[in-house]
C-alpha positions as CSV (number, residue, x, y, z in Angstrom):
1,M,12.6,-10.9,-17.3
2,K,15.8,-10.9,-15.4
3,L,16.2,-7.2,-14.4
4,R,19.3,-5.9,-12.6
5,K,20.6,-2.4,-12.0
6,L,24.0,-0.9,-12.6
7,L,23.8,2.8,-13.2
8,L,26.4,4.4,-15.4
9,T,27.3,7.0,-12.9
10,N,30.5,8.0,-14.6
11,N,28.9,8.7,-17.9
12,A,28.5,12.4,-18.8
13,C,24.8,11.8,-19.5
14,F,24.2,10.7,-15.9
15,E,26.3,13.5,-14.6
16,A,24.2,16.0,-16.6
17,G,21.4,15.1,-14.2
18,K,18.5,16.1,-16.5
19,T,15.1,14.4,-16.1
20,I,12.1,13.9,-18.3
21,T,8.5,12.8,-18.0
22,P,8.6,9.6,-20.0
23,K,5.9,9.4,-22.8
24,G,7.1,6.3,-24.6
25,I,9.7,3.7,-25.3
26,M,12.3,3.5,-28.0
27,V,13.8,0.2,-28.9
28,H,17.4,0.2,-30.2
29,S,20.0,-2.4,-31.1
30,T,23.7,-1.9,-30.8
31,G,24.9,-2.4,-34.4
32,A,27.9,-4.5,-33.5
33,N,28.4,-8.3,-33.3
34,N,28.9,-8.5,-29.6
35,P,26.1,-10.0,-27.5
36,W,27.9,-9.7,-24.2
37,L,26.5,-7.1,-21.7
38,K,30.0,-6.6,-20.3
39,R,30.9,-4.8,-23.5
40,Y,28.6,-1.9,-22.5
41,V,27.8,-2.3,-18.8
42,G,30.5,-2.2,-16.2
43,P,32.4,-2.7,-14.0
44,D,31.9,-6.4,-13.4
45,D,29.4,-7.1,-10.7
46,G,30.2,-10.8,-10.5
47,L,27.7,-11.7,-13.2
48,L,28.7,-9.6,-16.1
49,G,32.3,-10.8,-16.4
50,K,35.3,-8.7,-16.9
51,N,35.6,-6.4,-19.9
52,Q,39.3,-6.8,-20.7
53,Y,39.4,-3.7,-22.9
54,N,37.6,-1.5,-20.2
55,N,35.6,0.1,-23.0
56,H,32.2,-0.2,-21.3
57,W,29.9,2.9,-21.1
58,N,30.5,3.7,-17.5
59,Q,32.9,6.4,-18.4
60,D,32.6,10.1,-19.3
61,K,32.3,9.7,-23.1
62,P,32.6,6.1,-24.2
63,G,34.6,5.9,-27.4
64,G,34.6,9.8,-27.4
65,R,30.8,9.8,-28.0
66,Q,28.0,11.3,-26.0
67,V,25.9,8.2,-25.7
68,C,23.8,6.6,-22.9
69,V,20.7,4.6,-22.7
70,H,18.4,3.5,-19.9
71,A,19.0,-0.2,-20.2
72,F,20.8,-3.0,-22.1
73,I,19.6,-6.5,-22.9
74,G,22.2,-9.2,-23.7
75,K,24.3,-12.1,-22.3
76,L,25.8,-12.4,-18.9
77,A,29.1,-14.2,-18.4
78,D,27.3,-17.6,-18.0
79,G,25.5,-17.1,-21.3
80,S,22.1,-16.4,-19.8
81,I,20.0,-13.4,-20.9
82,A,19.4,-10.4,-18.6
83,T,18.4,-6.8,-18.6
84,Y,20.5,-4.1,-16.9
85,Q,19.0,-0.8,-16.0
86,T,21.8,1.8,-16.6
87,L,20.0,5.1,-16.0
88,P,17.0,6.0,-13.9
89,W,13.9,5.6,-16.1
90,N,13.1,9.3,-15.9
91,H,16.6,10.5,-16.7
92,R,17.1,12.2,-20.0
93,G,19.1,9.7,-22.0
94,W,21.4,10.3,-25.1
95,H,20.1,7.6,-27.3
96,A,17.9,9.0,-30.1
97,G,19.9,11.8,-31.6
98,G,16.8,13.9,-31.6
99,T,13.9,15.2,-29.6
100,A,12.9,11.7,-28.5
101,N,15.6,12.1,-25.9
102,D,13.2,14.4,-24.2
103,T,10.3,12.0,-24.2
104,H,11.3,8.4,-24.6
105,I,13.0,5.7,-22.4
106,G,15.6,4.1,-24.7
107,F,17.1,0.6,-24.4
108,E,19.7,-1.3,-26.4
109,T,19.5,-5.0,-27.4
110,C,23.0,-6.3,-27.9
111,E,23.3,-7.7,-31.4
112,D,25.1,-10.8,-32.4
113,G,25.8,-11.9,-36.0
114,L,22.0,-11.5,-36.5
115,T,21.5,-15.1,-37.7
116,D,21.2,-17.0,-34.4
117,A,17.5,-17.7,-34.0
118,S,17.9,-19.0,-30.4
119,Y,19.6,-15.8,-29.2
120,F,17.2,-13.6,-31.1
121,S,14.2,-15.4,-29.5
122,A,15.6,-15.0,-26.0
123,V,16.5,-11.3,-26.3
124,Y,13.2,-10.5,-28.1
125,K,11.2,-12.1,-25.3
126,E,13.3,-10.2,-22.7
127,A,12.6,-6.9,-24.6
128,V,8.9,-7.6,-24.7
129,E,8.9,-8.2,-21.0
130,L,10.9,-5.0,-20.3
131,C,8.4,-3.0,-22.3
132,V,5.4,-4.6,-20.4
133,Y,7.2,-3.6,-17.2
134,L,7.7,0.0,-18.3
135,C,4.1,0.2,-19.7
136,K,2.7,-0.8,-16.4
137,L,5.1,1.5,-14.5
138,Y,4.1,4.6,-16.6
139,G,0.7,3.8,-17.9
140,F,1.8,3.3,-21.5
141,S,0.2,1.1,-24.1
142,E,1.9,-0.8,-26.9
143,K,1.1,2.1,-29.1
144,D,3.7,4.2,-27.2
145,I,6.6,1.9,-28.4
146,I,8.7,2.7,-31.4
147,C,12.2,1.7,-32.6
148,H,15.0,4.0,-33.7
149,S,14.2,3.7,-37.4
150,E,10.6,4.6,-36.7
151,G,11.7,7.6,-34.7
152,Y,13.7,8.8,-37.7
153,K,10.6,8.6,-39.9
154,L,8.7,10.6,-37.3
155,G,11.4,13.2,-37.3
156,I,12.4,12.7,-33.6
157,A,15.5,10.6,-34.0
158,S,18.6,10.3,-36.1
159,N,18.9,8.2,-39.3
160,H,19.5,4.7,-37.9
161,A,18.1,1.3,-39.2
162,D,17.7,-0.4,-35.9
163,V,15.8,-2.6,-35.3
164,M,14.4,-3.3,-38.7
165,H,17.7,-4.6,-40.1
166,W,17.4,-7.4,-37.6
167,F,13.9,-8.3,-36.7
168,P,12.7,-9.3,-40.2
169,K,15.5,-11.8,-40.4
170,H,13.6,-13.8,-37.8
171,G,10.0,-13.1,-39.0
172,K,9.4,-10.2,-36.6
173,S,8.7,-6.5,-37.0
174,M,7.8,-3.7,-34.7
175,D,4.2,-4.4,-35.4
176,T,4.6,-8.0,-34.2
177,F,6.6,-6.7,-31.3
178,R,3.9,-4.3,-30.2
179,A,1.3,-7.0,-30.7
180,D,3.3,-9.3,-28.4
181,V,3.6,-6.5,-25.8
182,K,-0.2,-6.0,-26.0
183,K,-0.9,-9.7,-25.5
184,L,1.3,-9.9,-22.4
185,L,-0.2,-6.7,-21.0
186,I,-3.7,-8.2,-21.3
187,I,-2.6,-11.4,-19.5
188,E,-0.9,-9.6,-16.7
189,N,-3.7,-7.1,-16.2
190,K,-6.4,-9.8,-16.2
191,P,-8.1,-9.9,-12.8
192,A,-7.5,-13.0,-10.8
193,E,-10.3,-15.5,-10.6
194,P,-12.0,-15.3,-7.2
195,V,-11.1,-18.3,-4.9
196,K,-14.2,-20.4,-4.4
197,K,-14.7,-21.5,-0.8
198,K,-15.0,-25.2,-0.4
199,Y,-17.4,-26.6,2.3
200,Y,-17.3,-30.1,3.7
201,R,-20.6,-31.4,5.1
202,V,-20.1,-33.5,8.2
203,Q,-22.8,-35.8,9.6
204,I,-22.2,-35.8,13.4
205,G,-25.0,-38.2,14.3
206,A,-28.7,-38.5,15.1
207,Y,-30.1,-37.9,18.5
208,S,-33.5,-38.6,20.0
209,D,-32.9,-36.0,22.7
210,K,-33.1,-32.4,21.5
211,A,-30.8,-31.0,24.2
212,N,-28.2,-33.6,23.4
213,A,-28.4,-32.6,19.7
214,E,-28.0,-28.9,20.5
215,A,-25.0,-29.7,22.7
216,Q,-23.3,-31.6,19.9
217,L,-24.1,-28.8,17.5
218,T,-22.3,-26.3,19.9
219,K,-19.3,-28.6,20.0
220,A,-19.2,-28.9,16.3
221,K,-19.2,-25.1,15.8
222,K,-16.5,-24.6,18.3
223,A,-14.4,-27.2,16.4
224,G,-14.7,-25.0,13.3
225,F,-17.8,-26.5,11.6
226,T,-19.5,-23.1,11.3
227,D,-21.9,-24.4,8.7
228,A,-23.3,-27.2,11.0
229,F,-27.0,-27.2,11.7
230,I,-29.8,-29.4,13.2
231,K,-32.2,-31.1,10.9
232,Y,-35.4,-32.1,12.6
233,D,-37.1,-35.3,11.2
């Protein structure tokens, strides 16, 4: 995951200053054919590129709407995929259109024309990695992740189709998404294998005189051969 931060400090949501105790994650997609982060995140930080229409969300009410999410995933000016955090994770966002605003961290994945498999694969992977990051940060599991359309069915979000109008076009669903988050969580939480110490046996010679052998043993241990010993034949 390529995570950067550019908080939307001019957005009325940020200025409202309300915080929450996050209990889950809500996955959104933007509903517009524009995969460029600069459309929503601004001003240009040197990586985003300039938004010539200046219609990004770092303003009071973008497009006259009360909207704001915690992060966006999409394209930088060079075409690479990145995640931009746009609100503190525990800030109350305006993304769900329902009570999920009081409980869920919400992020938007920038849509394209919905048919580019390469772009979808890249942003899907980035979204999985963002969710793993947030799960580890707040102690969530994959079961704490829903999309906007699932939120509507649960009665905690407005009636939106995202992301189930897009994911199935590429053989994915929220169930596969949660399964992929679970797999990555298991991998990242797996304890590291203990490092096995390697020993090198060194024969330093055979001596007929015991005192000479013991002197050579002392030299060997001082040189770092702590496992050296005398074998009497």
